[in-house]
C-alpha positions in Angstrom: -51.9 -85.8 58.0 -52.4 -82.9 56.5 -50.7 -84.1 53.6 -52.1 -87.4 53.2 -55.5 -85.7 53.3 -54.2 -83.0 50.7 -53.2 -85.9 48.3 -56.3 -88.7 49.1 -58.5 -85.0 48.0 -55.8 -85.0 44.7 -56.3 -88.7 43.9 -60.2 -88.5 44.2 -60.1 -85.2 42.7 -58.4 -86.4 39.9 -60.6 -89.6 39.8 -63.8 -87.4 39.4 -62.3 -85.7 36.8 -61.0 -88.7 34.3 -64.9 -89.8 35.1 -66.3 -86.3 33.7 -63.7 -86.0 31.1 -65.1 -90.6 30.1 -68.8 -88.2 30.6 -68.1 -85.0 28.3 -67.0 -88.3 25.7 -69.6 -90.1 25.1 -72.3 -86.6 25.3 -70.2 -85.2 22.1 -69.7 -89.0 20.0 -73.9 -88.6 20.8 -74.1 -85.3 19.4 -71.6 -85.9 16.7 -74.2 -89.2 15.4 -77.0 -86.4 15.4 -78.0 -85.5 12.5 -79.2 -83.5 10.2 -81.5 -82.1 12.5 -84.2 -78.3 11.2 -84.8 -75.7 14.9 -88.4 -75.6 14.8 -92.2 -77.0 15.7 -93.8 -78.8 13.6 -98.2 -77.8 13.5 -100.7 -80.2 11.6 -103.4 -78.0 10.2 -106.1 -79.4 8.2 -107.2 -77.2 4.1 -109.1 -77.1 1.7 -107.2 -78.6 -1.4 -107.6 -76.4 -5.3 -109.6 -78.5 -7.1 -113.2 -78.7 -7.8 -114.6 -82.0 -7.1 -112.8 -82.7 -4.9 -115.2 -83.5 -1.0 -113.5 -81.3 0.7 -115.2 -78.0 -0.5 -118.7 -79.8 0.3 -117.4 -80.5 3.5 -115.2 -82.8 3.7 -112.8 -84.1 5.4 -109.8 -81.3 4.4 -106.7 -82.2 3.7 -103.7 -82.6 6.5 -101.3 -80.2 5.3 -97.4 -80.3 7.9 -95.4 -76.5 8.7 -91.9 -76.5 9.9 -92.7 -72.6 11.8 -89.5 -70.7 14.0 -88.9 -67.1 15.5 -86.9 -65.5 12.9 -85.6 -61.6 14.6 -88.2 -61.9 16.6 -90.7 -63.3 13.5 -92.3 -66.5 13.2 -91.3 -67.9 10.2 -93.4 -70.3 8.4 -92.6 -73.1 5.5 -94.9 -76.4 4.2 -93.6 -79.7 4.1 -93.7 -81.5 1.1 -95.8 -84.9 2.0 -93.6 -87.2 1.2 -91.2 -85.5 3.2 -93.3 -85.3 6.8 -91.2 -88.8 8.2 -88.1 -87.2 8.0 -88.7 -83.8 9.5 -89.9 -85.0 11.8 -86.8 -86.5 12.5 -85.2 -83.6 11.9 -86.8 -81.8 14.4 -86.9 -84.7 17.5 -83.2 -84.5 16.3 -83.0 -81.2 17.4 -84.2 -81.3 20.3 -82.0 -83.9 21.1 -78.9 -82.3 20.8 -80.5 -79.1 22.9 -80.7 -81.2 25.6 -77.5 -82.8 24.9 -74.9 -79.3 25.0 -77.1 -78.6 27.4 -75.1 -81.9 29.4 -72.3 -81.1 28.2 -72.3 -77.6 29.6 -72.8 -78.4 33.3 -70.1 -81.2 32.9 -67.6 -78.9 32.1 -68.7 -76.6 34.0 -67.8 -79.5 37.6 -64.8 -80.1 35.2 -63.9 -76.2 35.7 -64.6 -76.2 39.4 -62.2 -79.5 40.1 -59.4 -77.3 38.2 
């Protein structure tokens, strides 16, 4: 009777392991499809331009500027994002956030696989 229980546990654990490995393959595929990506946050600033006759100098609407910010050596760095690259840079930042989430899920799966040994 004990032998049957051990065999059943082994079979169940092998099925669980196979299921986890299948999930891992799916996650790895999702990760491989996520590119390009960039670490950082986007900030919108409104500023006055350098043109002499622009309405922004006379109290009108200011111009929107997008900046990518990130930490490097305990200091916040920022980089201006040209207007023509706004959409793709936004997508890169979103891809990075998705990548972090997928890596956390993958790591958790790996831990579950280790627990099954």
